[in-house]
Structure formats: structure tokens, C-alpha cells
C-alpha positions as CSV (number, residue, x, y, z in Angstrom):
1,M,34.7,15.3,17.8
2,K,34.8,11.6,16.9
3,Q,33.5,10.7,20.4
4,R,30.8,13.3,20.1
5,F,29.7,11.9,16.7
6,F,29.7,8.3,18.1
7,R,27.6,9.2,21.2
8,R,25.1,11.2,19.3
9,N,24.6,8.6,16.6
10,A,24.5,5.8,19.3
11,F,21.5,7.6,20.7
12,W,19.7,7.6,17.4
13,L,20.6,4.0,16.6
14,V,19.3,2.8,20.0
15,L,16.1,4.9,19.5
16,S,15.5,3.3,16.2
17,L,15.7,-0.2,17.6
18,V,13.5,0.8,20.6
19,L,10.9,2.2,18.3
20,C,10.9,-1.0,16.2
21,L,10.6,-3.1,19.4
22,V,7.8,-0.9,20.9
23,S,6.1,-1.0,17.5
24,A,6.2,-4.8,17.4
25,L,5.1,-5.3,21.0
26,G,2.3,-2.7,20.8
27,A,0.9,-4.0,17.5
28,S,1.1,-7.6,18.7
29,I,-0.7,-6.9,22.0
30,T,-3.4,-4.9,20.2
31,Q,-4.1,-7.5,17.4
32,S,-4.2,-10.3,19.9
33,A,-6.5,-8.3,22.2
34,G,-4.1,-8.6,25.0
35,G,-3.6,-12.3,24.5
36,A,-7.3,-13.2,24.1
37,V,-6.8,-14.0,20.4
38,S,-4.1,-16.2,18.9
39,V,-2.5,-14.9,15.7
40,T,-0.8,-17.4,13.4
41,K,0.7,-17.1,10.0
42,L,0.0,-20.1,7.8
43,T,0.4,-21.4,4.3
44,F,-1.9,-24.1,2.9
45,P,-2.5,-25.6,-0.5
46,G,-5.7,-24.4,-2.1
47,A,-8.1,-26.8,-3.6
48,S,-7.5,-25.1,-7.0
49,G,-3.8,-26.0,-6.9
50,G,-2.2,-22.8,-5.7
51,T,-0.7,-22.1,-2.3
52,I,-2.3,-19.5,-0.1
53,S,-0.6,-17.4,2.6
54,A,-2.9,-16.2,5.4
55,L,-3.2,-14.9,8.9
56,L,-5.5,-16.9,11.2
57,L,-7.0,-15.3,14.2
58,K,-8.6,-17.7,16.7
59,P,-10.4,-16.2,19.8
60,A,-10.0,-17.8,23.2
61,G,-12.7,-20.3,24.0
62,A,-13.2,-21.5,20.4
63,D,-13.0,-25.3,20.3
64,A,-14.9,-28.3,18.9
65,T,-17.7,-27.9,21.6
66,H,-17.8,-24.1,21.3
67,K,-17.8,-23.4,17.6
68,R,-17.6,-19.9,16.4
69,P,-18.7,-18.0,13.3
70,A,-15.9,-17.5,10.8
71,I,-15.0,-14.8,8.3
72,V,-12.6,-14.8,5.4
73,L,-11.2,-11.4,4.5
74,A,-9.4,-10.3,1.2
75,H,-7.5,-7.1,0.5
76,G,-7.6,-5.1,-2.7
77,W,-5.5,-5.4,-5.9
78,W,-1.8,-4.5,-5.3
79,N,-2.0,-5.1,-1.6
80,E,-1.6,-8.0,0.9
81,K,-3.3,-9.6,3.9
82,E,-2.3,-7.1,6.6
83,M,-4.2,-4.4,4.7
84,Q,-7.3,-5.9,6.4
85,D,-5.9,-5.5,9.9
86,S,-8.6,-2.9,11.0
87,N,-11.3,-5.5,10.3
88,Y,-9.5,-8.7,11.6
89,V,-8.5,-7.0,14.8
90,E,-12.1,-5.9,15.6
91,L,-13.8,-9.1,14.3
92,A,-11.4,-11.4,16.2
93,R,-11.8,-9.6,19.5
94,R,-15.6,-10.0,19.2
95,G,-15.2,-13.7,19.0
96,Y,-15.1,-14.5,15.2
97,V,-12.6,-16.8,13.8
98,V,-10.9,-14.8,11.1
99,M,-8.7,-15.7,8.1
100,S,-7.1,-12.8,6.2
101,I,-5.6,-14.0,3.0
102,D,-3.0,-13.0,0.4
103,M,-5.0,-13.4,-2.8
104,Y,-3.3,-15.3,-5.6
105,G,-0.6,-13.1,-7.1
106,H,-0.1,-11.1,-3.9
107,G,2.1,-11.3,-0.8
108,S,3.4,-14.9,-0.2
109,S,0.6,-16.7,-2.1
110,S,1.1,-18.4,-5.5
111,Y,1.6,-16.1,-8.4
112,M,-1.3,-15.2,-10.7
113,K,-1.4,-16.7,-14.1
114,E,-2.4,-14.5,-17.0
115,G,-6.1,-14.9,-17.9
116,N,-6.8,-16.8,-14.7
117,E,-7.7,-14.0,-12.3
118,A,-11.0,-15.6,-11.2
119,V,-9.5,-19.0,-10.2
120,A,-11.2,-20.1,-6.9
121,G,-12.3,-16.5,-6.3
122,T,-8.7,-15.4,-6.6
123,G,-8.1,-17.7,-3.6
124,M,-11.0,-16.6,-1.5
125,Y,-13.1,-19.7,-2.1
126,D,-10.1,-21.9,-1.4
127,A,-9.8,-20.1,1.9
128,V,-13.5,-20.6,2.6
129,K,-13.1,-24.4,2.2
130,E,-10.0,-24.4,4.3
131,I,-11.5,-22.5,7.2
132,A,-14.5,-24.8,7.1
133,T,-12.2,-27.7,8.0
134,L,-11.2,-26.1,11.3
135,P,-12.9,-28.0,14.2
136,Y,-13.8,-24.9,16.1
137,V,-15.7,-23.2,13.1
138,D,-19.4,-23.2,12.9
139,T,-19.8,-24.1,9.2
140,S,-23.3,-22.8,9.1
141,K,-22.0,-19.3,9.9
142,I,-19.2,-18.5,7.4
143,G,-19.0,-15.0,6.0
144,I,-16.7,-13.4,3.4
145,S,-15.7,-9.8,2.9
146,G,-13.2,-7.9,0.8
147,H,-12.1,-4.5,-0.2
148,S,-12.1,-3.4,-3.9
149,N,-10.8,-6.5,-5.8
150,G,-11.2,-8.4,-2.6
151,A,-14.9,-7.7,-3.0
152,R,-14.6,-8.9,-6.6
153,A,-13.1,-12.1,-5.3
154,A,-16.1,-12.5,-3.1
155,N,-18.4,-12.0,-6.1
156,W,-16.4,-14.7,-8.0
157,S,-16.8,-17.1,-5.0
158,I,-20.6,-17.1,-5.1
159,P,-21.1,-19.3,-8.2
160,L,-18.4,-21.7,-6.9
161,D,-20.3,-22.0,-3.7
162,D,-23.5,-22.5,-5.6
163,A,-22.0,-25.4,-7.5
164,A,-20.6,-27.1,-4.4
165,D,-22.4,-30.1,-2.8
166,T,-22.6,-28.1,0.4
167,Q,-22.9,-24.3,0.4
168,L,-20.6,-22.7,2.9
169,I,-21.0,-19.0,2.5
170,K,-23.8,-17.5,4.6
171,S,-22.9,-13.8,4.5
172,V,-21.2,-11.5,2.0
173,Y,-20.0,-7.9,2.7
174,L,-18.6,-6.1,-0.3
175,V,-16.5,-3.0,0.4
176,D,-15.9,-0.5,-2.5
177,N,-16.9,-2.7,-5.4
178,D,-20.3,-3.2,-7.1
179,P,-22.4,-6.2,-6.4
180,I,-23.6,-8.2,-9.4
181,Y,-26.9,-6.7,-10.5
182,A,-27.9,-8.3,-13.8
183,D,-27.5,-11.4,-15.9
184,L,-24.6,-11.0,-18.4
185,K,-26.6,-12.5,-21.3
186,T,-30.0,-10.9,-20.9
187,G,-29.1,-7.8,-19.0
188,K,-32.1,-8.3,-16.7
189,F,-31.8,-7.7,-12.9
190,I,-31.2,-10.9,-10.9
191,N,-30.8,-12.0,-7.3
192,Y,-27.2,-13.2,-7.9
193,Y,-26.6,-14.0,-4.2
194,G,-29.7,-16.2,-3.5
195,S,-30.6,-16.6,0.2
196,R,-27.3,-15.3,1.5
197,D,-27.1,-12.1,3.5
198,V,-25.3,-9.4,1.5
199,G,-24.2,-5.9,2.4
200,V,-22.3,-3.3,0.3
201,Q,-20.2,-0.3,1.3
202,A,-20.6,2.2,-1.6
203,D,-18.4,5.2,-0.9
204,Q,-19.8,8.5,-2.2
205,F,-16.4,9.4,-3.6
206,D,-15.3,6.1,-4.9
207,E,-12.8,6.5,-7.8
208,F,-13.8,3.3,-9.6
209,F,-17.2,1.9,-8.8
210,F,-20.9,2.7,-8.2
211,R,-21.6,4.5,-11.5
212,S,-24.3,3.9,-14.0
213,Y,-23.4,3.8,-17.7
214,D,-25.3,4.4,-21.0
215,K,-25.1,2.1,-23.9
216,T,-21.9,3.8,-25.2
217,G,-20.2,3.2,-21.9
218,K,-20.4,6.8,-20.7
219,A,-21.0,7.3,-17.0
220,I,-24.3,9.0,-16.4
221,T,-24.4,9.0,-12.6
222,T,-21.7,9.7,-10.0
223,P,-21.0,7.6,-6.9
224,G,-22.7,10.2,-4.8
225,E,-25.9,9.5,-6.7
226,Y,-25.6,5.7,-6.4
227,I,-28.3,4.9,-3.8
228,G,-31.0,6.3,-6.1
229,T,-29.9,4.4,-9.2
230,P,-31.8,1.3,-10.6
231,N,-28.8,-0.8,-9.8
232,A,-28.8,0.0,-6.1
233,Q,-32.5,-0.2,-5.9
234,S,-32.7,-3.5,-7.6
235,F,-30.0,-4.9,-5.2
236,L,-32.0,-3.7,-2.2
237,N,-35.1,-5.3,-3.8
238,F,-33.3,-8.7,-4.1
239,G,-32.9,-8.5,-7.8
240,A,-36.4,-7.4,-8.7
241,N,-37.0,-4.4,-10.9
242,P,-37.2,-1.4,-8.6
243,S,-40.7,-0.2,-7.9
244,G,-42.6,1.7,-5.2
245,S,-40.8,3.9,-2.7
246,E,-37.1,4.3,-2.9
247,R,-35.1,2.2,-0.5
248,K,-32.5,3.9,1.6
249,S,-28.9,3.4,2.7
250,Y,-28.1,2.1,6.2
251,H,-31.3,0.2,6.4
252,F,-31.5,-3.6,6.6
253,Y,-34.1,-5.0,4.2
254,T,-35.2,-8.6,4.6
255,K,-37.0,-11.1,2.4
256,D,-37.7,-14.8,2.5
257,V,-35.7,-16.5,-0.2
258,D,-35.8,-20.2,-0.7
259,G,-37.2,-20.7,2.7
260,A,-34.6,-18.5,4.5
261,S,-34.7,-14.9,5.6
262,A,-32.1,-13.0,3.7
263,I,-30.7,-9.5,4.2
264,R,-29.7,-6.6,1.9
265,V,-28.1,-3.4,3.0
266,I,-26.1,-0.6,1.4
267,D,-23.9,1.7,3.5
268,N,-23.0,4.9,1.8
269,P,-20.3,6.9,3.7
270,P,-18.8,10.1,2.2
271,Q,-15.2,8.8,1.7
272,T,-12.8,7.7,-1.0
273,H,-12.0,4.2,-2.3
274,P,-8.6,3.7,-0.7
275,W,-9.8,5.1,2.6
276,G,-11.9,2.0,3.2
277,P,-9.4,-0.2,5.0
278,F,-8.4,2.7,7.2
279,S,-11.8,3.9,8.1
280,K,-13.6,3.6,11.4
281,Q,-16.9,4.0,9.5
282,E,-16.0,1.0,7.3
283,V,-15.1,-1.1,10.3
284,T,-18.4,-0.1,12.0
285,N,-20.3,-1.1,8.9
286,V,-18.6,-4.5,8.7
287,L,-19.2,-5.2,12.4
288,T,-22.8,-4.1,12.2
289,F,-23.5,-6.3,9.2
290,F,-21.9,-9.5,10.5
291,N,-23.6,-9.0,13.9
292,K,-26.9,-8.8,12.1
293,S,-26.2,-11.8,9.8
294,L,-24.1,-14.2,12.0
295,G,-24.4,-12.9,15.5
296,T,-21.5,-11.6,17.5
297,P,-20.1,-14.1,20.0
298,N,-18.6,-11.4,22.2
299,P,-20.9,-8.4,21.8
300,I,-18.6,-5.4,22.2
301,P,-20.2,-2.1,21.0
302,V,-19.3,-1.5,17.3
303,G,-18.0,2.0,18.2
304,S,-15.5,0.6,20.6
305,Q,-12.5,0.0,18.3
306,I,-8.8,-0.4,19.1
307,W,-7.4,-1.1,15.6
308,Q,-6.2,2.5,15.4
309,L,-3.8,1.7,18.3
310,K,-2.3,-1.0,16.1
311,E,-1.9,1.5,13.3
312,F,-0.1,3.9,15.7
313,F,2.3,1.2,16.7
314,N,2.8,0.1,13.1
315,A,3.6,3.7,12.2
316,L,6.2,3.8,15.0
317,G,7.9,1.0,13.3
318,L,8.1,2.9,10.0
319,V,9.7,5.8,11.8
320,G,12.2,3.5,13.6
321,F,13.0,1.8,10.2
322,A,13.7,5.2,8.6
323,I,15.9,6.3,11.5
324,F,17.7,3.0,11.4
325,L,18.7,3.5,7.8
326,L,20.5,6.7,8.7
327,A,21.8,5.8,12.2
328,F,23.2,2.3,11.1
329,T,24.9,3.9,8.1
330,R,26.6,6.4,10.3
331,A,27.4,3.6,12.9
332,L,29.2,1.6,10.2
333,L,31.4,4.6,9.4
334,T,33.1,4.1,12.8
335,V,34.0,0.5,11.9
336,R,37.5,0.1,10.4
337,P,36.5,-1.2,6.9
338,F,34.3,1.8,6.3
339,A,36.1,4.5,8.4
340,G,37.7,5.9,5.4
341,L,34.3,7.0,4.1
342,R,33.6,9.3,7.0
343,I,34.6,12.9,6.8
344,T,35.5,14.8,10.0
345,E,33.6,18.0,9.2
346,P,31.0,18.8,6.6
347,A,32.1,21.2,3.9
348,V,31.6,24.9,4.9
349,L,28.6,26.2,3.1
350,T,28.1,29.7,1.7
351,V,25.1,31.7,0.5
352,R,24.7,31.7,-3.2
353,D,24.5,35.0,-5.1
354,R,21.5,36.1,-7.1
355,K,22.6,34.2,-10.2
356,G,23.2,31.0,-8.2
357,H,19.7,31.3,-6.7
358,A,18.2,31.7,-10.1
359,W,19.8,28.5,-11.3
360,F,18.7,26.7,-8.1
361,W,15.1,27.7,-8.2
362,G,14.9,27.4,-11.9
363,A,16.2,23.9,-11.9
364,L,13.7,22.9,-9.1
365,A,10.8,24.4,-11.0
366,V,11.7,22.8,-14.3
367,S,12.2,19.4,-12.6
368,A,8.9,19.6,-10.8
369,V,7.0,20.5,-13.9
370,F,8.7,17.7,-15.8
371,S,7.9,15.3,-13.0
372,G,4.2,16.1,-13.2
373,V,3.9,16.2,-16.9
374,S,5.8,12.9,-17.4
375,Y,3.5,11.2,-14.9
376,L,0.4,12.4,-16.7
377,F,2.0,11.4,-20.1
378,L,2.8,7.9,-18.9
379,S,-0.6,7.3,-17.3
380,N,-2.1,8.1,-20.7
381,F,0.4,6.2,-22.8
382,T,-2.0,3.7,-24.4
383,P,0.6,1.2,-25.7
384,L,1.6,0.4,-22.1
385,S,-1.7,0.7,-20.4
386,L,-2.3,-3.0,-20.1
387,V,1.3,-3.5,-18.9
388,Y,0.8,-1.1,-16.0
389,F,-2.0,-3.3,-14.6
390,I,-1.0,-6.9,-15.2
391,G,2.6,-6.6,-16.4
392,A,4.1,-8.5,-19.3
393,P,5.6,-11.7,-17.8
394,P,8.2,-13.0,-17.6
395,V,10.0,-9.8,-18.5
396,I,7.6,-7.5,-16.5
397,P,5.9,-9.6,-13.8
398,Q,4.6,-6.6,-11.9
399,G,2.9,-3.9,-13.9
400,A,2.4,-1.3,-11.1
401,V,6.1,-1.4,-10.1
402,F,7.1,-1.1,-13.7
403,F,5.0,2.1,-14.1
404,I,6.5,3.8,-11.0
405,G,10.0,2.5,-11.9
406,L,9.8,3.8,-15.5
407,W,8.5,7.2,-14.3
408,S,11.3,7.3,-11.8
409,A,14.0,6.4,-14.3
410,I,12.7,9.0,-16.8
411,N,12.9,11.7,-14.1
412,G,16.3,10.5,-13.1
413,I,17.6,10.9,-16.7
414,F,16.0,14.3,-16.8
415,A,17.7,15.3,-13.6
416,L,21.1,14.2,-15.0
417,I,20.5,16.4,-18.1
418,V,19.6,19.4,-15.9
419,M,22.7,18.8,-13.8
420,I,25.0,18.6,-16.9
421,V,23.5,21.8,-18.3
422,S,23.8,23.5,-14.9
423,Y,27.4,22.4,-14.5
424,Q,28.4,23.5,-18.0
425,L,26.7,26.9,-17.9
426,F,27.0,27.8,-14.3
427,G,28.9,25.5,-12.0
428,K,32.0,25.1,-14.0
429,R,32.3,28.8,-14.6
430,N,32.0,29.5,-10.9
431,G,34.7,27.1,-9.7
432,M,32.6,24.0,-9.0
433,S,34.8,20.9,-8.7
434,L,33.3,17.5,-9.4
435,R,35.6,15.9,-6.9
436,E,35.2,18.4,-4.1
437,S,31.4,18.3,-4.6
438,G,31.4,14.5,-4.1
439,I,30.4,13.6,-7.6
440,L,33.8,11.9,-8.2
441,P,34.7,10.2,-4.9
442,G,37.0,7.7,-6.6
443,W,36.2,4.1,-7.5
444,K,37.4,2.7,-4.2
445,K,35.1,4.9,-2.1
446,F,32.3,4.4,-4.6
447,W,32.2,0.7,-4.4
448,L,33.0,0.7,-0.6
449,G,30.0,3.0,-0.2
450,I,27.8,0.6,-2.2
451,L,28.9,-2.3,0.0
452,L,28.1,-0.2,3.1
453,G,24.7,0.6,1.6
454,L,24.0,-3.1,0.9
455,I,24.8,-4.0,4.5
456,V,22.5,-1.3,5.8
457,V,19.6,-2.5,3.6
458,I,20.0,-6.1,4.6
459,A,20.2,-5.2,8.3
460,A,17.1,-3.0,8.0
461,F,15.0,-5.7,6.4
462,G,16.5,-8.1,8.9
463,I,14.7,-6.2,11.6
464,V,11.4,-6.5,9.7
465,F,11.9,-10.3,9.5
466,V,12.7,-10.6,13.2
467,V,9.6,-8.6,14.1
468,G,7.5,-10.7,11.7
469,W,8.8,-14.0,13.1
470,L,8.5,-13.1,16.8
471,F,5.3,-10.9,16.7
472,N,3.5,-11.5,13.5
473,T,3.5,-7.8,12.8
474,D,5.4,-5.5,10.4
475,F,5.8,-1.8,9.8
476,R,3.0,0.1,7.9
477,L,0.6,3.0,7.8
478,W,-2.3,2.9,5.4
479,V,-0.9,2.3,1.9
480,L,2.8,2.5,3.0
481,A,3.9,-0.9,4.2
482,I,7.2,-2.8,4.8
483,P,6.2,-6.4,5.1
484,T,8.2,-9.6,5.2
485,F,8.6,-11.5,1.9
486,G,9.8,-14.7,0.3
487,P,13.2,-15.1,-1.4
488,D,11.4,-15.0,-4.8
489,K,10.8,-11.3,-4.3
490,I,14.6,-10.7,-4.2
491,G,14.9,-11.9,-7.8
492,I,12.0,-9.7,-8.9
493,A,13.5,-6.7,-7.0
494,L,16.8,-7.1,-8.9
495,M,14.8,-6.8,-12.2
496,Y,13.4,-3.4,-11.2
497,L,16.3,-2.1,-9.2
498,P,18.1,-0.4,-12.1
499,L,15.0,1.8,-12.8
500,F,15.0,3.0,-9.2
501,L,18.8,3.4,-9.1
502,V,18.7,5.9,-12.0
503,Y,16.3,8.1,-10.1
504,Y,17.5,7.9,-6.5
505,I,21.2,8.2,-7.3
506,A,20.5,11.2,-9.6
507,N,18.3,12.7,-6.9
508,S,20.9,12.3,-4.2
509,V,23.6,13.8,-6.5
510,A,21.3,16.8,-7.3
511,I,20.3,17.4,-3.7
512,N,23.8,17.1,-2.2
513,S,26.4,17.9,-4.9
514,F,24.5,20.6,-6.8
515,N,22.0,22.1,-4.5
516,R,23.5,22.1,-1.0
517,F,24.0,25.6,0.4
518,T,22.6,27.7,3.2
519,I,19.3,29.6,2.8
520,R,19.0,32.4,5.3
521,G,22.2,31.0,6.9
522,K,20.6,27.6,7.6
523,E,21.3,24.4,5.8
524,W,18.1,22.8,7.2
525,I,16.0,25.3,5.2
526,N,17.7,24.2,2.1
527,T,17.0,20.6,3.0
528,A,13.4,21.3,3.7
529,V,13.0,23.2,0.3
530,L,14.5,20.2,-1.5
531,A,12.2,17.8,0.3
532,V,9.2,19.9,-0.7
533,F,10.2,20.0,-4.3
534,N,10.8,16.3,-4.3
535,I,7.1,15.8,-3.6
536,L,5.7,18.9,-5.2
537,A,4.5,17.4,-8.5
538,P,2.9,14.3,-7.0
539,L,1.3,16.3,-4.3
540,V,-0.1,18.8,-6.7
541,L,-1.5,16.0,-8.9
542,V,-3.2,14.3,-5.9
543,I,-4.7,17.6,-4.6
544,A,-5.9,18.5,-8.1
545,Q,-7.5,15.1,-8.6
546,Y,-9.4,15.1,-5.4
547,T,-10.4,18.8,-5.6
548,V,-12.0,18.1,-9.0
549,F,-13.6,14.9,-7.7
550,A,-15.1,16.7,-4.7
551,V,-16.5,19.5,-6.8
552,S,-17.7,17.5,-9.9
553,G,-18.1,13.9,-8.6
554,E,-15.8,12.7,-11.3
555,L,-12.0,12.4,-11.7
556,I,-9.8,14.6,-14.0
557,P,-10.4,13.3,-17.5
558,G,-7.5,11.1,-18.6
559,F,-6.1,10.8,-15.1
560,G,-7.3,7.5,-13.8
561,G,-7.9,7.1,-10.1
562,I,-5.3,4.3,-9.6
563,F,-2.6,6.6,-10.8
564,S,-3.3,9.2,-8.1
565,I,-3.6,6.5,-5.4
566,W,-0.2,5.1,-6.4
567,L,1.3,8.5,-5.5
568,F,0.3,8.4,-1.8
569,P,3.3,6.3,-0.6
570,V,5.5,7.9,-3.2
571,I,5.0,11.3,-1.6
572,V,6.0,10.1,1.8
573,F,9.0,8.2,0.5
574,L,10.4,11.0,-1.7
575,A,10.2,13.5,1.2
576,T,12.0,11.0,3.5
577,A,14.6,10.2,0.9
578,A,15.6,13.9,0.6
579,V,16.3,14.2,4.4
580,I,18.1,10.9,4.7
581,S,20.3,11.4,1.7
582,R,21.3,14.9,2.9
583,K,22.3,13.6,6.4
584,I,24.3,10.6,5.0
585,F,26.0,13.0,2.6
586,R,27.0,15.3,5.5
587,A,28.8,12.4,7.1
588,T,30.4,10.9,4.0
589,H,30.5,13.5,1.2
590,N,29.4,10.7,-1.0
591,P,26.0,10.9,-2.7
592,Y,25.9,7.4,-4.0
593,I,25.6,5.7,-0.6
594,A,22.2,7.2,0.2
595,G,21.1,6.9,-3.5
596,F,21.8,3.1,-3.4
597,I,20.1,2.7,0.0
598,M,16.9,4.6,-0.9
599,A,16.7,2.9,-4.3
600,S,17.0,-0.5,-2.8
601,V,14.4,0.1,-0.1
602,A,12.0,1.7,-2.6
603,T,12.4,-1.3,-4.9
604,V,11.9,-4.0,-2.2
605,V,8.9,-2.2,-0.7
606,S,7.3,-1.8,-4.1
607,V,7.7,-5.4,-5.2
608,T,6.4,-6.8,-1.9
609,N,3.2,-4.8,-2.0
610,T,1.8,-5.6,-5.4
611,L,0.4,-8.1,-7.8
612,T,2.7,-10.6,-9.6
613,Y,1.8,-12.3,-12.8
614,I,3.4,-15.3,-14.6
615,K,2.8,-16.9,-17.9
């Protein structure tokens, strides 16, 4: 039996490593266009005093005698530079020099200081000045583009460029954030961008932007009505009061401004705000705009896109990473120091009686309802609303992680209460043993299990760093990403780890020690049910949010769009955690190993994909 266990697990361990390798190779080949584009990670001091981390993509043939147009890209708030990979892959293979940055406070760039969000366009204008120093860049053809707050960074960069001795920014493409329409003092429409070419992607179902407001601040138009609003029409009229026939989306309007022919265009696809960086339509809009404004050195048709292939390979890495967590854990159980943690055979499972099923389903239902209600309550808890977005440094340097961690801890405590009540009123009376159920494994096995979990987490992220070092790639799919990170993030992770430990350990104990039995004679059905209930509340909240949005054009009152967006990666992670914790428990009869592993991974992934503030 031991040899069978070893052979079977060896297959999964090898498969996980193969998937990670294939992911790295495939993503690297795709983003380098088969070697036609060099991809380099770099860190440089910004002119404003901070340090910026970036990816630089240089197409073959770009040199001092064959200068190329250049584009600086910026991600949205609570993201990092690889979130722009759909754009930088396609722009670079068409011959543009591309720099995708970690804005200040994000990724590996310098932290954001409170009240200093706009410094150097959050780093974008520092990047513009840096890319202009490259000998193979045509400084008369530099564009900038960003998604969400990356677009806001572009807006902040304009007055800095206006004030410079030599203006560097020729083109601006804003994705999912409003352009500047009016003078802040007078309220009158203005041409904020001067003679620059400017385009906007205004999603018809954007959760945050492209609304018009009355004097009380109440929204009076939805994003779907944007193109007909005075704001949009004034933008398309180069800051003039809109008059005459209504200007349309997807049409390039030109005007002579200060002796130069300038462009304005609004693209208006029927999609949501977070879908922008993962949208073929958005990439098409970006390529079309910069071709019109700067000219495309390598004119590949805009519909010919390969970035989706990179996303596929990146996603393989996520799968490989998840399998590795399980397979390497089980592999360590065959090593002498941890062999005592492995059990020979999983406990024999029986079908619960009607009363047992009532407790099972009742506890799941109550927990799911509490999860959803507590999430809504916290999202509307005014005293902490500012903390959620910018934190409260130095105690809370990352607001978004604090919100998810606090919600997790509250649900972990509630799960403990449910388990105590269940044990006292049902389990204890029906012969449940805390030791035999794995809740009391003994201190030696508990701490040995934590040590095993720590080794697994370090090894898993070690793979991420090797991949990042050798291939300049990582593991990600849309909003779920496992990037490399600096040692500073370890200290931040330790600050938040206790919050996540409360939930994931409680969740593992609930799944394995209290709720493990056969349904219709199959344990996997029980596991599947638990995975579904792990994600049920977040899934219902997301579905409800976007159903209301699709029907009414507005979000659920009191449920801000960012809170539903934050649930996207949580849903994937909670479902995965249920399966991995069950399989590790089957091999160890110890729920704390998986709880520690999943809490650690969730914490590190959270703190490396968000915004960090300092005093």
C-alpha cells in the first residue's frame, strides 16, 4: 500500500512540475513573440524620488538608427504590472517599445505615501521620462495608457507634461476611467489634453465611471447612456460645449489644435470594468487607437491576437501550483521526519442518519447566510470604509487585504461557534471523539504538521521565483495571480496571517473533522457539496450584483462595485481550498496542515496583489 501511495503521488508531483514548466515556457515564448521581443524586468529611480519596477519589452530591430514609438502602460488600483500583459504582448509584437509599470504603492515599486497619490502620475510620468532616455525610442511618438486608476495616472501625468520644458506625451488612451471634462474652479468644459491624441474606452457596464451627476451628487445617467451625455459630447468636441449633431462612439474625430491635428475617440463596448484587461475588444481598441495616432511599425491586423495563449499557459501554472501544494505535502509524508504524520488508511466513513443530515445541511445553510450577511455588513460599515481603501499605516498598510482578512476571521470565529454547538448538542451525544476526528492530534503532530506546511509553502513559492527569474513570467488568470515579490512583503504577510489562519484552520476542521462522511455512498460528493457551500455566499452576491446591474444599469444600493470584484479570486480560492484540505486530511487525519498551507498561500497572494500605503 505504501508503494502504491508513493507511485501515485509521484505522478501528481511530476505532473505539477511539468505544468509549471510548460506554463513558464509557453508564456515566455508567447510574450516574446517567439524571440522577436526581448522582455526585461527592471527597477529604476523615478525623478520624483521613488523607485519603479517595470517590464520593458523591446522589439527586434529597434536601435538608435531605427527608433520606435513607445508606450507606457499602467494597471488599475490593487493590481500590478503583469495585469497589462494582454496589451503589452500585442503592442510589442507590432513593433512598439513598451514599458508596463508597477505604479507607486503596487508590486515592487516604492510604497505610496498617504495623501501623495498623484505624485508623478503615480509613477507613470516618471516612467515616461525614463523611456524617453532609451536610445531606440522615438521621443516624438510616446503614448500612455492605463486601466481604471492607471487611466487616472495618465490624467495626472498631463499637467506634469504640460509644465515640462519638452512635452513627451503624444497619445493618451484611457481605459475604464473618465477623461477630464471641465475646469475644477469654473465647471466649464475645457480641452484638458491640448493637441494630444486621446481615446477613451467607456464600458457600458462600468461599475464606477461614466455617469453624470446632479448638484447633490446623485447619478442621473448610467454608463450605458454615456455616449449621449454632455460630458462625452464635449470630450469628442475637444472641450467645446456640445452643439449640432451628436457625435458617435468608435469614430475618430480630428481637429487642428495649436497647429497640430489632434484625435478624439470614445469606444463603448458592452462589458464590465474588471473585464477590460482581459478583453479582446479592449486590446483591439488600444491597437486601433495607437495605430491611428503613432503608426504601427509592424502592421499586424488588430484582430490577430495571441495574448490569450499566454493567459492559457499562465493558467496552467496556477493549476500546477495548486497540484504541487497537495502532491508535495503528500511526498513529504514519505520522508522520515514527517512519516509519523501519514496514516495508512483513511477512516472508514458511514452514511449519517436523518438527524445527522439535518445538522449537516443546517450548519452549512446557517454558515452560508452568515458569510453573505457579514460581507454586506462590513462593506457598509462606515467607520472602516476609508481603511478598506487606503489602510491605516503603519498598523494596516493594505486596506483591501485587511477587509478580506477581517471578513475571513469573523467567519472563522462563527464557524468555531457552530462547531462547538454542533459538538455539544449532536456530536458528543452520538459518540464523536475529538481525538479520533483529528481535532486533537497531539501537540507533537500539530507542530510537526505546521512545520511540514511551512516547507510546502516555501517550496511552492520557490517555484514561482524560479519561473520569474528564468522566464519573466508567473502564474495568473485574470484577477487571480501568484507573482514574485520582495522580502518586504513577507513582513506585511505576517501582519495579516493571523486573520486568515482563523478562517482557513476553522474551515479545514469543519470540512474534515465535522462534515466528512459519504453521501450516496461517495465521499467525493460530500467534498463537492462542501466546496460549493464554501463559495455559495460570495457566488450569490456576485450573481445578484451583476443581475441587478444588467437589468437596471446600476449596482445594488449599498453594495459597492469594488466589493463584488474582490470576490472573484476569493470564489476560486475557497473552492480549491475545500478540495485540497480534504485530500491532505485523508493522508494525515490532521486538519491543521491544510489550514495552515491555505491560509499562508491566501495571505501571500493577497498582500502581493494590492496597494501598500505608508505614513
